[in-house]
C-alpha positions as CSV (number, residue, x, y, z in Angstrom):
1,X,3.1,1.0,-0.6
2,X,2.5,3.6,-3.3
3,X,5.4,5.8,-4.2
4,X,5.2,8.9,-6.4
5,X,7.8,11.6,-7.3
6,X,7.1,15.2,-8.2
7,X,10.2,16.3,-10.2
8,X,9.3,20.0,-9.6
9,X,6.8,21.6,-7.2
10,X,4.3,22.6,-9.9
11,X,3.8,18.9,-10.7
12,X,2.8,18.2,-7.1
13,X,-1.0,17.9,-7.0
14,X,-1.4,17.4,-3.3
15,X,-2.2,14.1,-1.5
16,X,-4.3,12.7,1.3
17,X,-3.5,13.1,5.0
18,X,-2.0,9.6,5.3
19,X,0.7,10.2,2.8
20,X,4.3,10.8,3.8
21,X,5.9,13.6,1.8
22,X,9.7,14.0,1.6
23,X,10.7,17.5,0.3
24,X,14.2,17.2,-1.3
25,X,16.5,20.2,-2.1
26,X,20.0,18.7,-2.0
27,X,21.8,21.9,-3.0
28,X,21.1,23.3,-0.5
29,X,17.9,24.0,1.6
30,X,17.2,20.5,2.8
31,X,20.8,20.0,3.8
32,X,20.9,23.4,5.6
33,X,17.7,22.7,7.5
34,X,19.1,19.3,8.7
35,X,22.3,21.0,9.7
36,X,20.4,23.8,11.6
37,X,18.4,21.3,13.7
38,X,21.5,19.1,14.3
39,X,23.2,22.3,15.5
40,X,20.5,22.8,18.1
41,X,18.2,25.4,16.5
42,X,15.0,25.6,18.4
43,X,13.0,25.3,15.2
44,X,13.0,26.6,11.6
45,X,10.3,28.7,10.2
46,X,10.2,28.4,6.4
47,X,8.8,31.3,4.4
48,X,8.5,32.2,0.8
49,X,9.5,35.8,0.7
50,X,12.0,38.2,2.3
51,X,9.4,40.6,3.7
52,X,7.5,37.9,5.4
53,X,10.7,36.7,7.0
54,X,11.5,40.1,8.4
55,X,7.9,40.5,9.8
56,X,8.1,37.2,11.5
57,X,11.4,38.2,13.2
58,X,9.9,41.3,14.7
59,X,8.4,39.8,17.9
60,X,11.6,38.0,18.9
61,X,14.5,39.5,20.9
62,X,17.6,40.1,18.8
63,X,19.4,37.2,20.6
64,X,16.5,34.8,20.0
65,X,16.2,34.7,16.2
66,X,18.3,34.4,13.1
67,X,17.3,35.3,9.5
68,X,18.7,32.8,7.0
69,X,18.4,32.2,3.3
70,X,19.4,33.2,-0.2
71,X,18.4,34.7,-3.4
72,X,20.4,33.9,-6.6
73,X,22.5,31.6,-4.4
74,X,23.8,34.5,-2.2
75,X,23.0,35.6,1.3
76,X,20.1,38.1,1.5
77,X,21.1,41.6,2.5
78,X,20.4,42.2,6.2
79,X,20.2,38.4,7.0
80,X,22.7,37.0,9.4
81,X,23.0,33.7,7.5
82,X,22.9,32.5,4.0
83,X,22.0,29.0,2.7
84,X,25.3,27.3,3.4
85,X,24.9,24.3,5.7
86,X,28.4,25.0,7.0
87,X,27.2,28.2,8.6
88,X,24.6,26.6,10.8
89,X,27.0,25.4,13.5
90,X,26.0,24.7,17.1
91,X,27.9,27.9,18.2
92,X,25.8,30.0,15.9
93,X,22.3,28.4,16.0
94,X,21.9,26.5,19.3
95,X,18.7,27.7,21.0
96,X,17.8,30.1,18.2
97,X,14.7,30.3,16.0
98,X,15.8,30.3,12.4
99,X,13.5,32.1,9.9
100,X,14.5,30.8,6.5
101,X,13.7,31.6,2.9
102,X,15.3,30.3,-0.3
103,X,14.7,30.4,-4.0
104,X,13.6,26.8,-4.4
105,X,13.5,24.8,-1.2
106,X,11.0,26.9,0.8
107,X,8.8,27.2,-2.2
108,X,8.6,23.4,-2.3
109,X,7.8,23.3,1.4
110,X,5.0,25.8,0.9
111,X,3.5,23.5,-1.8
112,X,3.5,20.6,0.7
113,X,2.4,22.3,3.9
114,X,-1.3,21.4,3.7
115,X,-0.8,17.8,2.5
116,X,0.1,14.7,4.4
117,X,3.0,14.4,6.9
118,X,5.9,16.4,5.6
119,X,9.6,15.6,6.2
120,X,12.7,17.1,4.8
121,X,15.2,14.8,3.2
122,X,18.5,14.8,1.3
123,X,21.7,12.7,1.2
124,X,23.0,13.7,4.6
125,X,19.9,12.1,6.4
126,X,19.1,9.6,3.6
127,X,18.7,6.5,5.7
128,X,17.0,8.2,8.6
129,X,14.3,9.8,6.4
130,X,13.8,6.6,4.5
131,X,13.2,4.8,7.8
132,X,10.8,7.6,8.9
133,X,8.4,6.9,5.9
134,X,9.0,3.2,5.4
135,X,5.9,2.1,7.3
136,X,3.5,4.4,5.4
137,X,1.0,3.3,2.8
138,X,1.9,6.1,0.4
139,X,5.0,8.3,0.0
140,X,5.5,11.2,-2.3
141,X,9.0,12.7,-2.9
142,X,8.7,16.3,-3.8
143,X,11.8,17.7,-5.5
144,X,12.5,21.4,-5.2
145,X,14.2,21.6,-8.6
146,X,15.9,24.7,-9.8
147,X,13.9,27.8,-10.8
148,X,11.0,25.6,-11.9
149,X,13.1,23.1,-13.8
150,X,14.2,19.6,-12.9
151,X,17.5,19.4,-11.0
152,X,19.4,16.1,-11.3
153,X,20.6,16.1,-7.7
154,X,17.1,16.2,-6.3
155,X,15.7,13.8,-8.8
156,X,18.5,11.3,-8.2
157,X,18.1,11.6,-4.4
158,X,14.4,10.9,-4.9
159,X,15.3,7.9,-7.0
160,X,17.6,6.6,-4.2
161,X,14.7,6.9,-1.7
162,X,12.4,5.0,-4.2
163,X,15.1,2.3,-4.5
164,X,15.4,2.0,-0.7
165,X,11.6,1.9,-0.1
166,X,10.4,-0.2,-3.1
167,X,9.4,-3.8,-2.6
168,X,7.8,-6.3,-5.0
169,X,4.3,-5.1,-4.2
170,X,5.1,-1.4,-4.3
171,X,3.3,0.7,-6.9
172,X,5.5,3.3,-8.6
173,X,4.2,6.2,-10.7
174,X,6.1,7.0,-13.9
175,X,8.2,9.7,-12.3
176,X,9.2,7.4,-9.5
177,X,10.3,4.7,-12.0
178,X,12.3,7.4,-13.9
179,X,13.9,8.7,-10.7
180,X,14.9,5.1,-9.7
181,X,16.4,4.5,-13.1
182,X,18.4,7.8,-12.8
183,X,19.7,6.8,-9.4
184,X,20.7,3.3,-10.5
185,X,22.5,4.7,-13.6
186,X,24.6,7.1,-11.4
187,X,25.0,5.3,-8.1
188,X,28.4,3.9,-8.7
189,X,29.9,7.4,-9.0
190,X,27.2,9.5,-7.5
191,X,29.2,12.3,-6.1
192,X,31.2,12.9,-9.3
193,X,28.0,12.9,-11.3
194,X,26.2,15.4,-9.1
195,X,29.0,17.9,-8.7
196,X,28.8,18.4,-12.5
197,X,25.1,19.4,-12.5
198,X,24.0,22.8,-13.6
199,X,23.2,24.0,-10.1
200,X,26.4,22.5,-8.6
201,X,28.6,24.2,-11.2
202,X,27.0,27.6,-10.4
203,X,27.5,27.1,-6.7
204,X,31.1,26.1,-7.2
205,X,31.7,29.1,-9.3
206,X,30.4,31.3,-6.5
207,X,32.8,29.8,-4.0
208,X,30.5,27.2,-2.5
209,X,32.2,24.0,-3.6
210,X,32.6,22.9,0.1
211,X,28.8,23.0,0.4
212,X,28.5,20.4,-2.4
213,X,30.9,18.1,-0.5
214,X,29.0,18.6,2.7
215,X,25.6,17.9,1.0
216,X,26.8,14.7,-0.6
217,X,28.1,13.0,2.6
218,X,25.7,10.1,2.8
219,X,24.0,9.6,6.2
220,X,26.3,12.1,7.9
221,X,23.5,13.8,10.0
222,X,20.8,11.3,11.1
223,X,18.2,14.0,11.9
224,X,14.8,13.9,10.3
225,X,13.1,17.4,10.1
226,X,9.3,17.5,10.1
227,X,7.1,20.3,9.1
228,X,4.1,20.7,11.4
229,X,2.0,23.8,12.0
230,X,4.4,25.9,10.0
231,X,7.4,24.9,12.0
232,X,10.2,22.5,11.2
233,X,11.5,20.5,14.1
234,X,13.2,17.2,14.6
235,X,10.7,14.4,14.0
236,X,9.9,12.4,17.3
237,X,11.9,9.2,17.5
């Protein structure tokens, strides 16, 4: 197996069709997408801008679709949902199409959409997503980052996946080695380290501390979202 890590989307150069891509945005898009599918959403449509989201909602009846997402960490005006995974409960999303746009996560998904087989990963589905790509010859972990800059929570999650997948014969690129080192340095007190990151502090200051706790619950939602033909649905077992 060959494993690479793109610490931010602009460092992702694409890959061949046989590569498994794991898009990671721990705080919060990956976690929210997992929660939405676990809550019974029909599928999630990730888009990069607000206007596109509103256009895509037009063909649906009002009771068939939900607009979800954020800008500057806050729910977008006119959207029913923000980017808090705690909002995407079964009572709210079951049977609905969720059209979703965020500052970082859906930008990373857009970068990956024409490359390989794309999954969405984070801590809440950590083992399930690792198992989903374990048999592939090549894996790239694409971190969403924070406004074009590295975010420690995504990079560390990537490092955990590298650690889980790597065997003696595995080839790691330099970023994968660095991510694995970051994970190993923090793993003994991971939650404490990651709630002190720049992004986490901002979210906590805006009242989203509970989202951080939700996002750091390891293996709490064993759902593996897969992006295919523009839709995110649970990966077939």
